[in-house]
N, C-alpha and C positions, 0 to 999 in steps of 0.2 A: 099619518093619523095619529089624532091624541088623544090619551089618555087625563081622565082630571078624577081626581083622589081630597077626599079631605085631610085635614091637617087641622092642631090645633097650635098656636100662637103663644105661646109663654112672653109677658112683659112683666119683669122685679120693676115694681115703681121706684123703691127703692135705690138701687143702680142701674134701671134702664137697662139692663142686660135682656134682649132680645133672645127665645128662641124658641126654634119649631119642631116638632110631636108629630110622626105620624098617626099615633092610636093615644089615647089616653092610660090606656096601662102601662104605655112609655112614660108620656108627661108624668103618670103619678108616681112612677116608679124611678123617675131624675128628681121627683120635689118632698119627697112625700108624703102628699096629700090623699085623702079618703076618692077612689076612686068610682065606688056604688052613691054617694055624693054627683057626681060628676056626668055618672052615665046617667041618670034620672033627668040632671039641669039639663044638657043638650041632647041624649035620646030620647025620655019618655016625654018630655015639655019643649021639646023640639029651638030652645035656646039658642042664640048663636053665640053671644057674650055672656062671662064674667067678671068679677067684678070685685073686688072689696077695697082693704086701702090698702092690700099693699099688693097685688098681681091681678093682671086683667089677664085672660083667657079669652082667644076671637076664633073659634071654629071657623076657616075659611076654604077654599078649593085650593088645589093646585091643581095648573094644567101642566103634562110634558109633554112631550114630543118622542113619538115610538119608531119616528126615520130614522135611522145611522144612515144619510147620508153622505 
């Protein structure tokens, strides 16, 4: 069986650091970004990516197996 969930990939363009977050709340808490802006951007506007001069955020699926054979 397979479980599909959405995650947010955070890329710092200055350091090339990549981090994966399981929610916008976690991403915004860790980075200091305003969550209301991103709820609108990714939720209501249904965007899959956000980018500016410093960062890039990509909303994507993560597929996990639920079988522990």
